[in-house]
Structures are given as structure tokens and as C-alpha cells.
PDB file as gemmi writes it, atoms N, CA and C in Angstrom:
CRYST1    1.000    1.000    1.000  90.00  90.00  90.00 P 1                      
ATOM      1  N   UNK A   1       0.957  -1.326   0.001  1.00  0.00           N  
ATOM      2  CA  UNK A   1      -0.182   0.027  -0.102  1.00  0.00           C  
ATOM      3  C   UNK A   1       0.902   1.257  -0.060  1.00  0.00           C  
ATOM      4  N   UNK A   2       0.722   2.107  -1.045  1.00  0.00           N  
ATOM      5  CA  UNK A   2       1.331   3.479  -0.813  1.00  0.00           C  
ATOM      6  C   UNK A   2       1.042   4.159   0.281  1.00  0.00           C  
ATOM      7  N   UNK A   3       1.899   4.870   0.661  1.00  0.00           N  
ATOM      8  CA  UNK A   3       1.958   5.942   1.863  1.00  0.00           C  
ATOM      9  C   UNK A   3       2.358   7.122   1.228  1.00  0.00           C  
ATOM     10  N   UNK A   4       2.208   8.221   2.032  1.00  0.00           N  
ATOM     11  CA  UNK A   4       2.537   9.617   1.642  1.00  0.00           C  
ATOM     12  C   UNK A   4       3.268  10.115   3.001  1.00  0.00           C  
ATOM     13  N   UNK A   5       4.598  10.542   2.553  1.00  0.00           N  
ATOM     14  CA  UNK A   5       5.524  10.722   3.514  1.00  0.00           C  
ATOM     15  C   UNK A   5       5.740  12.445   3.313  1.00  0.00           C  
ATOM     16  N   UNK A   6       5.468  13.358   4.580  1.00  0.00           N  
ATOM     17  CA  UNK A   6       5.946  14.400   4.851  1.00  0.00           C  
ATOM     18  C   UNK A   6       7.071  14.598   5.520  1.00  0.00           C  
ATOM     19  N   UNK A   7       8.241  15.199   4.923  1.00  0.00           N  
ATOM     20  CA  UNK A   7       9.574  14.904   5.591  1.00  0.00           C  
ATOM     21  C   UNK A   7      10.261  16.279   5.603  1.00  0.00           C  
ATOM     22  N   UNK A   8      10.438  16.787   6.877  1.00  0.00           N  
ATOM     23  CA  UNK A   8      11.047  18.190   7.145  1.00  0.00           C  
ATOM     24  C   UNK A   8      12.460  17.874   7.493  1.00  0.00           C  
ATOM     25  N   UNK A   9      13.365  18.767   6.875  1.00  0.00           N  
ATOM     26  CA  UNK A   9      14.833  18.336   6.869  1.00  0.00           C  
ATOM     27  C   UNK A   9      15.348  17.500   6.028  1.00  0.00           C  
ATOM     28  N   UNK A  10      14.721  17.761   4.703  1.00  0.00           N  
ATOM     29  CA  UNK A  10      15.016  16.838   3.667  1.00  0.00           C  
ATOM     30  C   UNK A  10      16.114  16.775   2.858  1.00  0.00           C  
ATOM     31  N   UNK A  11      16.746  18.079   3.185  1.00  0.00           N  
ATOM     32  CA  UNK A  11      18.209  18.442   2.120  1.00  0.00           C  
ATOM     33  C   UNK A  11      19.162  17.520   2.565  1.00  0.00           C  
ATOM     34  N   UNK A  12      19.481  16.807   3.740  1.00  0.00           N  
ATOM     35  CA  UNK A  12      20.558  16.021   4.007  1.00  0.00           C  
ATOM     36  C   UNK A  12      20.421  15.012   5.309  1.00  0.00           C  
ATOM     37  N   UNK A  13      21.426  14.443   5.691  1.00  0.00           N  
ATOM     38  CA  UNK A  13      21.424  13.599   6.951  1.00  0.00           C  
ATOM     39  C   UNK A  13      20.227  12.708   6.788  1.00  0.00           C  
ATOM     40  N   UNK A  14      19.542  12.391   7.834  1.00  0.00           N  
ATOM     41  CA  UNK A  14      18.492  11.465   7.995  1.00  0.00           C  
ATOM     42  C   UNK A  14      17.112  11.693   7.292  1.00  0.00           C  
ATOM     43  N   UNK A  15      16.822  13.124   7.122  1.00  0.00           N  
ATOM     44  CA  UNK A  15      15.819  13.458   6.372  1.00  0.00           C  
ATOM     45  C   UNK A  15      16.079  13.089   4.941  1.00  0.00           C  
ATOM     46  N   UNK A  16      17.178  13.223   4.373  1.00  0.00           N  
ATOM     47  CA  UNK A  16      17.635  12.863   3.280  1.00  0.00           C  
ATOM     48  C   UNK A  16      17.689  11.430   2.758  1.00  0.00           C  
ATOM     49  N   UNK A  17      18.097  10.631   3.823  1.00  0.00           N  
ATOM     50  CA  UNK A  17      17.835   9.158   3.687  1.00  0.00           C  
ATOM     51  C   UNK A  17      16.446   8.671   3.719  1.00  0.00           C  
ATOM     52  N   UNK A  18      15.695   9.285   4.599  1.00  0.00           N  
ATOM     53  CA  UNK A  18      14.161   8.910   4.630  1.00  0.00           C  
ATOM     54  C   UNK A  18      13.446   9.261   3.164  1.00  0.00           C  
ATOM     55  N   UNK A  19      13.825  10.265   2.537  1.00  0.00           N  
ATOM     56  CA  UNK A  19      13.421  10.649   1.139  1.00  0.00           C  
ATOM     57  C   UNK A  19      13.645   9.459   0.312  1.00  0.00           C  
ATOM     58  N   UNK A  20      14.982   9.073   0.314  1.00  0.00           N  
ATOM     59  CA  UNK A  20      15.604   7.962  -0.703  1.00  0.00           C  
ATOM     60  C   UNK A  20      14.955   6.814  -0.500  1.00  0.00           C  
ATOM     61  N   UNK A  21      14.682   6.108   0.697  1.00  0.00           N  
ATOM     62  CA  UNK A  21      14.256   4.901   1.015  1.00  0.00           C  
ATOM     63  C   UNK A  21      12.748   4.867   0.915  1.00  0.00           C  
ATOM     64  N   UNK A  22      12.121   6.003   1.347  1.00  0.00           N  
ATOM     65  CA  UNK A  22      10.610   6.107   0.896  1.00  0.00           C  
ATOM     66  C   UNK A  22      10.183   5.725  -0.647  1.00  0.00           C  
ATOM     67  N   UNK A  23      10.978   6.747  -1.291  1.00  0.00           N  
ATOM     68  CA  UNK A  23      10.864   6.889  -2.715  1.00  0.00           C  
ATOM     69  C   UNK A  23      11.191   5.359  -3.389  1.00  0.00           C  
ATOM     70  N   UNK A  24      12.280   4.712  -2.919  1.00  0.00           N  
ATOM     71  CA  UNK A  24      12.682   3.391  -3.322  1.00  0.00           C  
ATOM     72  C   UNK A  24      11.715   2.415  -3.101  1.00  0.00           C  
ATOM     73  N   UNK A  25      10.869   2.714  -2.031  1.00  0.00           N  
ATOM     74  CA  UNK A  25       9.784   1.517  -1.665  1.00  0.00           C  
ATOM     75  C   UNK A  25       8.413   1.921  -2.344  1.00  0.00           C  
ATOM     76  N   UNK A  26       8.500   2.834  -3.078  1.00  0.00           N  
ATOM     77  CA  UNK A  26       7.131   3.253  -3.892  1.00  0.00           C  
ATOM     78  C   UNK A  26       6.267   4.293  -3.243  1.00  0.00           C  
ATOM     79  N   UNK A  27       6.734   4.922  -2.318  1.00  0.00           N  
ATOM     80  CA  UNK A  27       5.966   5.786  -1.686  1.00  0.00           C  
ATOM     81  C   UNK A  27       5.950   7.164  -2.344  1.00  0.00           C  
ATOM     82  N   UNK A  28       4.812   8.029  -1.887  1.00  0.00           N  
ATOM     83  CA  UNK A  28       4.766   9.527  -2.321  1.00  0.00           C  
ATOM     84  C   UNK A  28       5.563  10.221  -1.175  1.00  0.00           C  
ATOM     85  N   UNK A  29       6.204  11.232  -1.630  1.00  0.00           N  
ATOM     86  CA  UNK A  29       7.223  12.001  -0.692  1.00  0.00           C  
ATOM     87  C   UNK A  29       6.987  13.564  -1.028  1.00  0.00           C  
ATOM     88  N   UNK A  30       6.526  14.383   0.006  1.00  0.00           N  
ATOM     89  CA  UNK A  30       6.730  15.775   0.048  1.00  0.00           C  
ATOM     90  C   UNK A  30       8.024  16.143   0.614  1.00  0.00           C  
ATOM     91  N   UNK A  31       9.099  16.392   0.483  1.00  0.00           N  
ATOM     92  CA  UNK A  31      10.416  16.767   0.758  1.00  0.00           C  
ATOM     93  C   UNK A  31      10.471  18.435   1.095  1.00  0.00           C  
ATOM     94  N   UNK A  32      10.549  18.574   2.448  1.00  0.00           N  
ATOM     95  CA  UNK A  32      10.480  19.990   2.850  1.00  0.00           C  
ATOM     96  C   UNK A  32      12.001  20.356   3.454  1.00  0.00           C  
ATOM     97  N   UNK A  33      12.330  21.528   3.294  1.00  0.00           N  
ATOM     98  CA  UNK A  33      13.527  22.130   3.881  1.00  0.00           C  
ATOM     99  C   UNK A  33      13.617  23.698   3.770  1.00  0.00           C  
ATOM    100  N   UNK A  34      14.474  24.189   4.681  1.00  0.00           N  
ATOM    101  CA  UNK A  34      14.606  25.633   4.773  1.00  0.00           C  
ATOM    102  C   UNK A  34      15.197  26.062   3.474  1.00  0.00           C  
ATOM    103  N   UNK A  35      16.087  25.181   2.992  1.00  0.00           N  
ATOM    104  CA  UNK A  35      16.816  25.387   1.675  1.00  0.00           C  
ATOM    105  C   UNK A  35      16.449  24.258   0.791  1.00  0.00           C  
ATOM    106  N   UNK A  36      15.057  24.390   0.305  1.00  0.00           N  
ATOM    107  CA  UNK A  36      14.432  23.485  -0.791  1.00  0.00           C  
ATOM    108  C   UNK A  36      15.496  23.075  -2.060  1.00  0.00           C  
ATOM    109  N   UNK A  37      16.091  24.026  -2.458  1.00  0.00           N  
ATOM    110  CA  UNK A  37      16.938  23.906  -3.536  1.00  0.00           C  
ATOM    111  C   UNK A  37      18.059  22.848  -3.279  1.00  0.00           C  
ATOM    112  N   UNK A  38      18.329  22.580  -2.181  1.00  0.00           N  
ATOM    113  CA  UNK A  38      19.507  21.609  -1.708  1.00  0.00           C  
ATOM    114  C   UNK A  38      18.940  20.088  -1.609  1.00  0.00           C  
ATOM    115  N   UNK A  39      17.628  19.885  -1.776  1.00  0.00           N  
ATOM    116  CA  UNK A  39      16.888  18.485  -1.629  1.00  0.00           C  
ATOM    117  C   UNK A  39      17.293  18.092  -2.988  1.00  0.00           C  
ATOM    118  N   UNK A  40      17.758  16.705  -3.047  1.00  0.00           N  
ATOM    119  CA  UNK A  40      18.001  16.152  -4.307  1.00  0.00           C  
ATOM    120  C   UNK A  40      16.911  15.496  -4.770  1.00  0.00           C  
ATOM    121  N   UNK A  41      16.694  15.632  -6.246  1.00  0.00           N  
ATOM    122  CA  UNK A  41      15.622  15.134  -6.872  1.00  0.00           C  
ATOM    123  C   UNK A  41      15.902  14.165  -7.939  1.00  0.00           C  
ATOM    124  N   UNK A  42      15.739  13.037  -7.448  1.00  0.00           N  
ATOM    125  CA  UNK A  42      16.161  11.909  -8.483  1.00  0.00           C  
ATOM    126  C   UNK A  42      14.947  11.815  -9.836  1.00  0.00           C  
ATOM    127  N   UNK A  43      15.556  11.824 -10.696  1.00  0.00           N  
ATOM    128  CA  UNK A  43      14.636  12.025 -12.002  1.00  0.00           C  
ATOM    129  C   UNK A  43      13.680  10.901 -12.199  1.00  0.00           C  
ATOM    130  N   UNK A  44      13.967   9.641 -11.766  1.00  0.00           N  
ATOM    131  CA  UNK A  44      13.021   8.635 -11.897  1.00  0.00           C  
ATOM    132  C   UNK A  44      11.819   8.498 -10.857  1.00  0.00           C  
ATOM    133  N   UNK A  45      11.882   9.527 -10.027  1.00  0.00           N  
ATOM    134  CA  UNK A  45      10.860   9.381  -9.019  1.00  0.00           C  
ATOM    135  C   UNK A  45      10.049  10.954  -8.939  1.00  0.00           C  
ATOM    136  N   UNK A  46      10.162  11.610  -9.909  1.00  0.00           N  
ATOM    137  CA  UNK A  46       9.749  12.987 -10.093  1.00  0.00           C  
ATOM    138  C   UNK A  46       8.117  13.006  -9.987  1.00  0.00           C  
ATOM    139  N   UNK A  47       7.651  11.862 -10.457  1.00  0.00           N  
ATOM    140  CA  UNK A  47       6.206  11.763 -10.244  1.00  0.00           C  
ATOM    141  C   UNK A  47       5.562  11.627  -8.890  1.00  0.00           C  
ATOM    142  N   UNK A  48       6.290  11.042  -7.985  1.00  0.00           N  
ATOM    143  CA  UNK A  48       5.894  10.761  -6.627  1.00  0.00           C  
ATOM    144  C   UNK A  48       6.755  11.612  -5.680  1.00  0.00           C  
ATOM    145  N   UNK A  49       7.443  12.787  -6.102  1.00  0.00           N  
ATOM    146  CA  UNK A  49       8.159  13.694  -5.092  1.00  0.00           C  
ATOM    147  C   UNK A  49       7.586  14.974  -5.466  1.00  0.00           C  
ATOM    148  N   UNK A  50       7.580  15.759  -4.367  1.00  0.00           N  
ATOM    149  CA  UNK A  50       7.202  17.241  -4.418  1.00  0.00           C  
ATOM    150  C   UNK A  50       8.382  17.575  -3.259  1.00  0.00           C  
ATOM    151  N   UNK A  51       8.825  19.061  -3.803  1.00  0.00           N  
ATOM    152  CA  UNK A  51       9.825  19.702  -3.010  1.00  0.00           C  
ATOM    153  C   UNK A  51       9.459  20.984  -2.632  1.00  0.00           C  
ATOM    154  N   UNK A  52       9.335  21.377  -1.459  1.00  0.00           N  
ATOM    155  CA  UNK A  52       9.047  22.648  -0.946  1.00  0.00           C  
ATOM    156  C   UNK A  52       9.541  23.207   0.114  1.00  0.00           C  
ATOM    157  N   UNK A  53       9.583  24.737   0.352  1.00  0.00           N  
ATOM    158  CA  UNK A  53      10.217  25.313   1.436  1.00  0.00           C  
ATOM    159  C   UNK A  53       9.287  25.106   2.711  1.00  0.00           C  
ATOM    160  N   UNK A  54      10.082  25.027   3.936  1.00  0.00           N  
ATOM    161  CA  UNK A  54       9.484  24.959   5.206  1.00  0.00           C  
ATOM    162  C   UNK A  54      10.333  25.388   6.194  1.00  0.00           C  
ATOM    163  N   UNK A  55       9.887  26.348   6.926  1.00  0.00           N  
ATOM    164  CA  UNK A  55      10.557  26.960   8.258  1.00  0.00           C  
ATOM    165  C   UNK A  55       9.842  26.406   9.396  1.00  0.00           C  
ATOM    166  N   UNK A  56      10.462  25.420  10.000  1.00  0.00           N  
ATOM    167  CA  UNK A  56       9.717  24.469  11.025  1.00  0.00           C  
ATOM    168  C   UNK A  56       9.564  25.367  12.062  1.00  0.00           C  
ATOM    169  N   UNK A  57      10.067  26.755  12.433  1.00  0.00           N  
ATOM    170  CA  UNK A  57       9.911  27.478  13.373  1.00  0.00           C  
ATOM    171  C   UNK A  57       8.645  28.424  13.303  1.00  0.00           C  
ATOM    172  N   UNK A  58       7.876  28.322  12.018  1.00  0.00           N  
ATOM    173  CA  UNK A  58       6.947  29.133  11.835  1.00  0.00           C  
ATOM    174  C   UNK A  58       5.611  28.118  11.441  1.00  0.00           C  
ATOM    175  N   UNK A  59       4.425  28.240  12.481  1.00  0.00           N  
ATOM    176  CA  UNK A  59       3.521  27.107  12.316  1.00  0.00           C  
ATOM    177  C   UNK A  59       2.696  27.442  11.258  1.00  0.00           C  
ATOM    178  N   UNK A  60       2.629  28.671  10.514  1.00  0.00           N  
ATOM    179  CA  UNK A  60       1.923  28.889   9.356  1.00  0.00           C  
ATOM    180  C   UNK A  60       2.444  28.197   8.287  1.00  0.00           C  
ATOM    181  N   UNK A  61       3.961  28.146   8.272  1.00  0.00           N  
ATOM    182  CA  UNK A  61       4.582  27.312   7.171  1.00  0.00           C  
ATOM    183  C   UNK A  61       4.458  25.934   7.194  1.00  0.00           C  
ATOM    184  N   UNK A  62       4.429  25.366   8.572  1.00  0.00           N  
ATOM    185  CA  UNK A  62       4.111  24.016   8.703  1.00  0.00           C  
ATOM    186  C   UNK A  62       2.736  23.661   8.285  1.00  0.00           C  
ATOM    187  N   UNK A  63       1.801  24.278   8.614  1.00  0.00           N  
ATOM    188  CA  UNK A  63       0.387  24.130   8.293  1.00  0.00           C  
ATOM    189  C   UNK A  63       0.151  24.123   6.835  1.00  0.00           C  
ATOM    190  N   UNK A  64       0.950  24.909   6.044  1.00  0.00           N  
ATOM    191  CA  UNK A  64       0.776  25.131   4.741  1.00  0.00           C  
ATOM    192  C   UNK A  64       1.524  23.872   4.005  1.00  0.00           C  
ATOM    193  N   UNK A  65       2.793  23.307   4.624  1.00  0.00           N  
ATOM    194  CA  UNK A  65       3.402  22.062   4.095  1.00  0.00           C  
ATOM    195  C   UNK A  65       2.258  21.001   4.187  1.00  0.00           C  
ATOM    196  N   UNK A  66       1.597  20.764   5.320  1.00  0.00           N  
ATOM    197  CA  UNK A  66       0.466  19.573   5.444  1.00  0.00           C  
ATOM    198  C   UNK A  66      -0.594  19.989   4.386  1.00  0.00           C  
ATOM    199  N   UNK A  67      -1.178  21.220   4.291  1.00  0.00           N  
ATOM    200  CA  UNK A  67      -2.323  21.267   3.267  1.00  0.00           C  
ATOM    201  C   UNK A  67      -1.695  21.209   1.902  1.00  0.00           C  
ATOM    202  N   UNK A  68      -0.379  21.512   1.541  1.00  0.00           N  
ATOM    203  CA  UNK A  68      -0.021  21.210   0.193  1.00  0.00           C  
ATOM    204  C   UNK A  68       0.120  19.634   0.004  1.00  0.00           C  
ATOM    205  N   UNK A  69       0.571  18.964   0.971  1.00  0.00           N  
ATOM    206  CA  UNK A  69       0.793  17.573   1.018  1.00  0.00           C  
ATOM    207  C   UNK A  69      -0.710  16.690   0.836  1.00  0.00           C  
ATOM    208  N   UNK A  70      -1.771  17.242   1.574  1.00  0.00           N  
ATOM    209  CA  UNK A  70      -2.986  16.785   1.381  1.00  0.00           C  
ATOM    210  C   UNK A  70      -3.517  17.075   0.026  1.00  0.00           C  
ATOM    211  N   UNK A  71      -3.421  18.084  -0.429  1.00  0.00           N  
ATOM    212  CA  UNK A  71      -3.831  18.617  -1.934  1.00  0.00           C  
ATOM    213  C   UNK A  71      -3.045  17.640  -2.871  1.00  0.00           C  
ATOM    214  N   UNK A  72      -1.911  17.574  -2.768  1.00  0.00           N  
ATOM    215  CA  UNK A  72      -1.132  16.839  -3.815  1.00  0.00           C  
ATOM    216  C   UNK A  72      -1.499  15.151  -3.568  1.00  0.00           C  
ATOM    217  N   UNK A  73      -1.349  14.746  -2.330  1.00  0.00           N  
ATOM    218  CA  UNK A  73      -1.596  13.136  -2.423  1.00  0.00           C  
ATOM    219  C   UNK A  73      -2.507  12.617  -1.585  1.00  0.00           C  
ATOM    220  N   UNK A  74      -3.614  13.615  -1.141  1.00  0.00           N  
ATOM    221  CA  UNK A  74      -4.803  13.079  -0.315  1.00  0.00           C  
ATOM    222  C   UNK A  74      -4.766  13.020   1.367  1.00  0.00           C  
ATOM    223  N   UNK A  75      -3.404  12.897   1.758  1.00  0.00           N  
ATOM    224  CA  UNK A  75      -3.365  12.558   3.014  1.00  0.00           C  
ATOM    225  C   UNK A  75      -1.796  12.738   3.456  1.00  0.00           C  
ATOM    226  N   UNK A  76      -1.555  12.807   4.650  1.00  0.00           N  
ATOM    227  CA  UNK A  76      -0.224  12.739   5.367  1.00  0.00           C  
ATOM    228  C   UNK A  76      -0.273  11.339   6.183  1.00  0.00           C  
ATOM    229  N   UNK A  77       0.588  10.379   5.905  1.00  0.00           N  
ATOM    230  CA  UNK A  77       0.366   9.047   6.593  1.00  0.00           C  
ATOM    231  C   UNK A  77       1.544   9.052   7.495  1.00  0.00           C  
ATOM    232  N   UNK A  78       2.598   9.599   6.963  1.00  0.00           N  
ATOM    233  CA  UNK A  78       3.962   9.595   7.746  1.00  0.00           C  
ATOM    234  C   UNK A  78       4.483  10.867   7.907  1.00  0.00           C  
ATOM    235  N   UNK A  79       4.614  11.446   9.163  1.00  0.00           N  
ATOM    236  CA  UNK A  79       5.360  12.485   9.278  1.00  0.00           C  
ATOM    237  C   UNK A  79       6.867  12.410   9.879  1.00  0.00           C  
ATOM    238  N   UNK A  80       7.967  12.763   9.149  1.00  0.00           N  
ATOM    239  CA  UNK A  80       9.447  12.784   9.467  1.00  0.00           C  
ATOM    240  C   UNK A  80       9.911  13.695   9.989  1.00  0.00           C  
ATOM    241  N   UNK A  81       9.966  14.329  11.244  1.00  0.00           N  
ATOM    242  CA  UNK A  81      10.495  15.532  11.301  1.00  0.00           C  
ATOM    243  C   UNK A  81      12.114  15.494  11.703  1.00  0.00           C  
ATOM    244  N   UNK A  82      12.827  15.640  10.745  1.00  0.00           N  
ATOM    245  CA  UNK A  82      14.449  15.543  10.922  1.00  0.00           C  
ATOM    246  C   UNK A  82      14.942  16.760  10.976  1.00  0.00           C  
ATOM    247  N   UNK A  83      14.343  17.908  10.698  1.00  0.00           N  
ATOM    248  CA  UNK A  83      15.053  19.165  10.718  1.00  0.00           C  
ATOM    249  C   UNK A  83      15.740  19.589  12.161  1.00  0.00           C  
ATOM    250  N   UNK A  84      16.702  20.136  12.173  1.00  0.00           N  
ATOM    251  CA  UNK A  84      17.435  20.369  13.541  1.00  0.00           C  
ATOM    252  C   UNK A  84      18.395  21.356  13.186  1.00  0.00           C  
ATOM    253  N   UNK A  85      18.688  21.816  14.421  1.00  0.00           N  
ATOM    254  CA  UNK A  85      19.927  22.956  14.459  1.00  0.00           C  
ATOM    255  C   UNK A  85      20.481  22.966  15.773  1.00  0.00           C  
ATOM    256  N   UNK A  86      22.000  23.278  15.647  1.00  0.00           N  
ATOM    257  CA  UNK A  86      22.847  23.232  16.848  1.00  0.00           C  
ATOM    258  C   UNK A  86      23.878  24.031  16.609  1.00  0.00           C  
ATOM    259  N   UNK A  87      23.795  25.370  17.164  1.00  0.00           N  
ATOM    260  CA  UNK A  87      25.128  26.393  17.143  1.00  0.00           C  
ATOM    261  C   UNK A  87      26.410  25.664  17.583  1.00  0.00           C  
ATOM    262  N   UNK A  88      27.561  26.059  17.000  1.00  0.00           N  
ATOM    263  CA  UNK A  88      28.853  25.910  17.562  1.00  0.00           C  
ATOM    264  C   UNK A  88      28.989  26.541  18.654  1.00  0.00           C  
ATOM    265  N   UNK A  89      29.705  25.778  19.504  1.00  0.00           N  
ATOM    266  CA  UNK A  89      30.307  26.577  20.717  1.00  0.00           C  
ATOM    267  C   UNK A  89      29.441  26.225  22.062  1.00  0.00           C  
ATOM    268  N   UNK A  90      29.926  26.819  23.111  1.00  0.00           N  
ATOM    269  CA  UNK A  90      29.224  26.548  24.423  1.00  0.00           C  
ATOM    270  C   UNK A  90      27.752  27.339  24.432  1.00  0.00           C  
ATOM    271  N   UNK A  91      27.053  26.817  25.202  1.00  0.00           N  
ATOM    272  CA  UNK A  91      25.587  27.060  25.379  1.00  0.00           C  
ATOM    273  C   UNK A  91      25.699  28.815  26.286  1.00  0.00           C  
ATOM    274  N   UNK A  92      26.868  28.657  27.103  1.00  0.00           N  
ATOM    275  CA  UNK A  92      26.949  29.850  27.879  1.00  0.00           C  
ATOM    276  C   UNK A  92      27.469  30.956  27.102  1.00  0.00           C  
ATOM    277  N   UNK A  93      28.191  30.958  26.049  1.00  0.00           N  
ATOM    278  CA  UNK A  93      28.849  31.858  25.172  1.00  0.00           C  
ATOM    279  C   UNK A  93      27.655  32.166  24.108  1.00  0.00           C  
ATOM    280  N   UNK A  94      26.645  31.438  23.924  1.00  0.00           N  
ATOM    281  CA  UNK A  94      25.834  31.606  22.635  1.00  0.00           C  
ATOM    282  C   UNK A  94      24.912  32.699  22.962  1.00  0.00           C  
ATOM    283  N   UNK A  95      24.820  33.558  21.848  1.00  0.00           N  
ATOM    284  CA  UNK A  95      23.931  34.708  22.069  1.00  0.00           C  
ATOM    285  C   UNK A  95      22.472  34.413  22.024  1.00  0.00           C  
ATOM    286  N   UNK A  96      21.735  34.879  22.643  1.00  0.00           N  
ATOM    287  CA  UNK A  96      20.090  34.544  23.081  1.00  0.00           C  
ATOM    288  C   UNK A  96      19.422  34.233  22.116  1.00  0.00           C  
ATOM    289  N   UNK A  97      19.592  35.251  20.813  1.00  0.00           N  
ATOM    290  CA  UNK A  97      18.860  34.921  19.631  1.00  0.00           C  
ATOM    291  C   UNK A  97      18.947  33.623  18.968  1.00  0.00           C  
ATOM    292  N   UNK A  98      20.280  33.238  18.990  1.00  0.00           N  
ATOM    293  CA  UNK A  98      20.858  31.680  18.453  1.00  0.00           C  
ATOM    294  C   UNK A  98      20.293  30.709  19.192  1.00  0.00           C  
ATOM    295  N   UNK A  99      20.334  30.779  20.718  1.00  0.00           N  
ATOM    296  CA  UNK A  99      19.694  29.834  21.500  1.00  0.00           C  
ATOM    297  C   UNK A  99      18.209  29.543  21.146  1.00  0.00           C  
ATOM    298  N   UNK A 100      17.434  30.698  20.964  1.00  0.00           N  
ATOM    299  CA  UNK A 100      16.127  30.689  20.777  1.00  0.00           C  
ATOM    300  C   UNK A 100      15.841  30.127  19.426  1.00  0.00           C  
ATOM    301  N   UNK A 101      16.855  30.369  18.431  1.00  0.00           N  
ATOM    302  CA  UNK A 101      16.535  29.773  17.142  1.00  0.00           C  
ATOM    303  C   UNK A 101      16.688  28.097  17.089  1.00  0.00           C  
ATOM    304  N   UNK A 102      17.591  27.879  17.801  1.00  0.00           N  
ATOM    305  CA  UNK A 102      18.101  26.281  17.894  1.00  0.00           C  
ATOM    306  C   UNK A 102      17.013  25.642  18.621  1.00  0.00           C  
ATOM    307  N   UNK A 103      16.264  26.244  19.792  1.00  0.00           N  
ATOM    308  CA  UNK A 103      15.262  25.597  20.472  1.00  0.00           C  
ATOM    309  C   UNK A 103      14.066  25.421  19.612  1.00  0.00           C  
ATOM    310  N   UNK A 104      13.806  26.602  18.959  1.00  0.00           N  
ATOM    311  CA  UNK A 104      12.578  26.579  18.087  1.00  0.00           C  
ATOM    312  C   UNK A 104      12.560  25.585  16.772  1.00  0.00           C  
ATOM    313  N   UNK A 105      13.816  25.395  16.254  1.00  0.00           N  
ATOM    314  CA  UNK A 105      13.857  24.553  15.258  1.00  0.00           C  
ATOM    315  C   UNK A 105      13.754  23.037  15.686  1.00  0.00           C  
ATOM    316  N   UNK A 106      14.298  23.011  16.937  1.00  0.00           N  
ATOM    317  CA  UNK A 106      14.301  21.682  17.503  1.00  0.00           C  
ATOM    318  C   UNK A 106      12.949  21.002  17.960  1.00  0.00           C  
ATOM    319  N   UNK A 107      12.213  22.031  18.250  1.00  0.00           N  
ATOM    320  CA  UNK A 107      10.830  21.559  18.974  1.00  0.00           C  
ATOM    321  C   UNK A 107       9.960  20.720  18.153  1.00  0.00           C  
ATOM    322  N   UNK A 108       8.949  20.133  18.204  1.00  0.00           N  
ATOM    323  CA  UNK A 108       8.238  19.392  17.511  1.00  0.00           C  
ATOM    324  C   UNK A 108       6.663  19.885  17.257  1.00  0.00           C  
ATOM    325  N   UNK A 109       6.684  20.922  16.547  1.00  0.00           N  
ATOM    326  CA  UNK A 109       5.302  21.640  16.080  1.00  0.00           C  
ATOM    327  C   UNK A 109       4.240  21.609  17.171  1.00  0.00           C  
ATOM    328  N   UNK A 110       4.387  22.043  18.453  1.00  0.00           N  
ATOM    329  CA  UNK A 110       3.469  22.057  19.638  1.00  0.00           C  
ATOM    330  C   UNK A 110       2.383  23.041  19.076  1.00  0.00           C  
ATOM    331  N   UNK A 111       2.530  23.952  18.187  1.00  0.00           N  
ATOM    332  CA  UNK A 111       1.320  24.860  17.782  1.00  0.00           C  
ATOM    333  C   UNK A 111       0.342  24.294  16.967  1.00  0.00           C  
ATOM    334  N   UNK A 112       0.612  23.241  16.355  1.00  0.00           N  
ATOM    335  CA  UNK A 112      -0.403  22.495  15.313  1.00  0.00           C  
ATOM    336  C   UNK A 112      -1.581  21.930  15.824  1.00  0.00           C  
TER     337      UNK A 112                                                      
END                                                                             
């Protein structure tokens, strides 16, 4: 049975691997990232893959990604939130705005 995956953080790492595996298994994928141009698009799966921008710190952007997925493929069966951020250096020396950005990127959509 074909499932539809919505993947945040799809440009690399775990998210990129989930995109590859889901497509290879025959599933539909909406691959999202803050930098959507960095998401690899295999030509043989273009009919089952959509790529779009998603800022996981913005609830409206997340709701829009879900709405787009439902409009394209009818449902979201699997949500893979693999977007993440971690500034380099000690937390004691981290500027407050960087700290808040890291926390907001790494939280799991509590406002949806």
C-alpha cells in the first residue's frame, strides 16, 4: 500500500535518507527544507516527489506544508521531522537569539 510521507529537513542527513528509502519503496514524498534547492531530486521519482520550502519555526509554514501534501496526495500518512539545528560553541557563550532559534527549530510542532 502506497503511503505519503511529509519530511522536514529533507536536504541531508536522516531526512535525506528517509526521502531516498521512501521513494525506493514506492511511496509518495513531500520533501521540505529551509533550503529546498538543496533537496536532491532523483529524475526517476519526479512523479511521486514534491519539494517545497518549510521553516519549522513558523507554524503557518508547517500548516501550509501539510495542506499542500493533502492537496497533492490526499493525506499525510507519515511525518518525519528530521529538521534540526545546533550552533557551534558552548551554550554559555551563545547569543540569546541563536539559542532561541536552535530551540525553536528542534521543537516538535506544539502549535499545530
